[in-house]
C-alpha positions in Angstrom: 17.5 -59.1 8.9 19.6 -56.9 6.6 18.5 -56.5 3.1 20.8 -56.8 0.1 21.0 -54.1 -2.5 19.4 -56.3 -4.9 16.2 -56.9 -2.7 16.1 -53.2 -1.9 16.1 -52.4 -5.7 13.4 -55.1 -6.3 11.2 -53.5 -3.6 11.6 -50.1 -5.2 10.6 -51.6 -8.5 7.6 -53.3 -7.2 6.4 -50.3 -5.1 6.4 -48.0 -8.1 5.0 -50.4 -10.7 1.2 -49.4 -9.9 2.2 -45.8 -10.7 3.5 -46.8 -14.0 0.6 -48.8 -15.3 -2.0 -46.1 -15.8 0.2 -44.0 -18.1 1.1 -47.2 -20.0 -2.5 -48.1 -20.6 -4.3 -44.8 -20.8 -1.9 -42.4 -22.7 -1.6 -44.6 -26.0 -5.4 -45.0 -25.8 -5.9 -41.2 -25.8 -3.2 -40.6 -28.4 -4.8 -43.2 -30.7 -8.2 -41.6 -30.3 -6.7 -38.0 -31.1 -5.1 -39.3 -34.2 -8.0 -41.7 -35.3 -11.0 -39.6 -34.8 -10.8 -36.0 -36.2 -13.5 -34.7 -33.7 -11.4 -35.7 -30.7 -8.3 -34.3 -32.3 -10.1 -31.0 -32.8 -11.3 -31.0 -29.1 -7.8 -31.6 -27.8 -6.1 -28.5 -26.1 -3.0 -28.7 -28.0 -4.7 -29.7 -31.4 -4.1 -33.1 -33.0 -0.4 -33.1 -33.6 0.5 -31.1 -30.4 -1.6 -33.4 -28.3 0.0 -36.6 -30.0 3.4 -35.3 -29.3 2.6 -34.3 -25.7 1.2 -37.6 -25.0 4.2 -39.6 -26.7 6.6 -37.5 -24.6 4.7 -38.1 -21.5 4.5 -41.8 -22.2 8.3 -41.8 -22.7 8.9 -39.6 -19.5 6.8 -42.0 -17.4 8.7 -45.1 -18.5 12.2 -43.3 -18.1 11.1 -41.8 -14.7 10.0 -45.2 -13.5 13.4 -46.7 -14.6 15.2 -44.0 -12.8 13.2 -44.3 -9.7 13.5 -48.1 -9.5 17.3 -47.7 -10.0 17.5 -45.0 -7.4 18.8 -41.7 -8.5 20.7 -39.2 -6.3 21.7 -35.5 -6.4 21.0 -33.4 -9.6 19.7 -36.4 -11.4 17.0 -36.8 -8.8 15.9 -33.2 -9.1 15.9 -33.4 -12.9 13.9 -36.7 -13.0 11.5 -35.3 -10.4 11.2 -31.9 -12.0 10.7 -33.4 -15.5 7.9 -35.7 -14.4 6.2 -32.9 -12.4 6.1 -30.8 -15.7 4.9 -33.8 -17.6 2.1 -34.4 -15.1 1.2 -30.9 -15.5 1.1 -31.0 -19.3 -1.0 -34.2 -19.2 -3.4 -32.7 -16.5 -3.8 -29.6 -18.8 -4.8 -31.9 -21.7 -7.2 -33.7 -19.3 -8.7 -30.6 -18.2 -9.5 -29.6 -21.7 -11.2 -32.7 -22.4 -13.2 -32.6 -19.1 -14.8 -29.2 -20.0 -15.4 -30.4 -23.6 -17.3 -32.9 -25.3 -15.4 -35.9 -24.2 -15.1 -36.0 -20.4 -14.2 -39.7 -20.2 -10.9 -38.8 -22.0 -10.5 -36.1 -19.4 -10.8 -38.7 -16.8 -8.3 -41.1 -18.4 -5.7 -38.3 -18.8 -6.2 -36.9 -15.3 -5.8 -40.4 -13.8 -2.5 -40.8 -15.9 -1.4 -37.3 -14.7 -1.9 -38.3 -11.0 0.2 -41.5 -11.6 2.9 -39.5 -13.3 2.9 -37.0 -10.4 3.2 -39.9 -7.9 6.3 -41.1 -9.9 7.7 -37.6 -9.6 7.0 -37.7 -5.8 8.8 -41.0 -5.5 11.7 -39.5 -7.5 12.0 -36.4 -5.3 11.8 -38.5 -2.1 14.8 -40.6 -3.1 15.4 -44.3 -2.4 14.0 -45.4 1.0 
């Protein structure tokens, strides 16, 4: 049976949705804790404002990357989306590593999980539409 372009796009969307959910849930929680609790903000690798900015940018990058992957990007846009998501995953991973060795290891686990999910979105972007 030949699939239509709409069913193919729907399959890409559904296949990548599990990788979008952890950043959607975990990054706002960590950002809220960084801004709400001064102890957490001081423990963050980039400080309170830097960590909030990094988490906000990572959140937006994950959503935009998911939209690009679900849509199916090609060529230079594919490389830009994949590279941007890979850098974002690295920044979130660095933030998580700082929390893991500090006083709040659970926040490190949350950010590491979100970084893994963003890295999987980057992998999907670089692999291209199937």
